C-alpha positions, -999 to +999 in steps of 0.1 A: +181-776+857+151-798+865+150-822+894+148-853+872+178-843+851+159-851+819+163-816+804+125-813+798+124-778+814+153-766+792+137-780+760+103-766+769+116-732+778+138-730+747+109-741+725+085-716+740+110-687+737+119-697+701+082-700+693+076-664+705+105-652+684+092-671+653+057-657+657+071-621+660+093-627+629+065-643+610+046-610+611+074-594+591+071-621+564+041-621+541+039-652+518+038-631+486+060-601+481+078-606+514+115-609+520+136-633+499+141-668+513+178-661+521+167-632+544+139-653+559+164-681+566+187-656+584+159-643+605+148-678+615+183-688+624+177-666+655+150-691+667+172-720+659+200-705+680+176-701+709+165-737+706+200-751+703+216-732+732+236-757+752+226-785+728+259-803+733+248-811+768+211-821+764+211-835+728+207-871+742+174-861+757+161-857+721+160-895+718+126-891+736+100-885+709+080-860+730+110-837+734+120-839+698+084-831+687+083-800+708+113-785+691+103-798+657+070-780+659+087-747+663+111-755+635+082-764+612+066-731+620+098-713+610+103-735+579+068-726+567+078-689+568+111-695+550+093-714+522+062-691+521+040-721+526+006-733+539+003-746+574-009-780+561+024-790+544+039-819+563+070-813+585+094-835+565+084-818+532+086-783+544+120-786+560+133-801+528+118-773+507+131-747+531+165-763+532+167-765+570+183-794+587+160-811+612+165-797+647+175-830+663+202-835+637+214-799+642+218-806+679+237-839+672+260-821+647+267-794+673+277-821+698+299-839+673+317-806+664+322-800+701+337-835+707+358-836+675+372-801+674+402-808+698+412-839+677+408-826+641+401-789+643+368-770+639+367-768+601+371-806+596+348-813+625+321-791+610+325-808+576+322-843+592+292-833+612+274-819+581+282-850+560+269-873+588+238-852+593+229-851+556+234-889+554+210-894+584+185-869+570+186-886+535+178-920+552+149-904+571+137-887+539+137-919+520+119-939+546+092-913+557+057-918+543+049-881+545+058-856+518+060-882+490+050-857+463+079-835+474+102-866+475+094-873+439+106-839+429+135-837+454+148-872+458+184-862+467+188-837+495+225-829+486+214-818+451+186-796+465+206-780+493+238-774+473+222-758+443+237-725+433+207-710+416+171-702+424+152-696+455+118-708+465+087-686+463+051-689+473+041-705+440+071-728+437+065-740+472+029-747+462+041-768+434+069-786+453+045-794+482+015-804+460-007-778+476-027-752+457-038-750+421-007-750+400-027-756+368-036-720+361-013-704+334-005-674+355+007-695+384+028-717+361+045-686+347+052-675+382+068-708+391+088-715+360+100-680+352 
C-alpha cells in the first residue's frame, strides 16, 4: 500500500507485471499461422487477471486518467496479439475487434459482482455487471472519434461479441481496422473465405 492511499503503486506494479507476461506470451503468437484467437484470448486472460487482482478495492482509482491509461496500454498490447494486428491500430478499435472489454469496465464489473452477490447471487450479479458494462462500452464506442472505420463495420458491440461463428485472422483484422492493402485478390480470398 502506498503512503498516499491512491493505489498508484498497485496499479503500476500490476501493469508492469502484466506487460512482462504479455510480452512473453506475444513471442508465442505470430500474426500469421499462429494460435487461433480463442487460444490467444485464453493466454491473454492471464495478463488481465494480474491487472485486476484486488480490483474491487482500487477500482475507484481508475477515475484518474493516468492510472486508467497505464492499464489500457497493457490491454491494448494484448488485444493486438489476440486480433493479429499492427501496432498502429487505435485502442478503441483493437479492443472491439479482439472482443475484449476495456480494463476499467472489467474492474467496475468485478466490483459490482462483489457488491451484488450477497443480495442476488453470483450468477445474476455477473449478468447484471456484463449488461451494464456493455452498455457503457457501447456509449463510449459511439462517442469516440478514433476507430471510425471499424465503427462503420461493427456498429453494435452486442452483435459482434455474441456472434456464434467466425474468428478474426490477420487479414480480417486488416480489413476491419482499415490497415493494410485489402484490395489484392489473394487477401480478399483470405478474408472472405
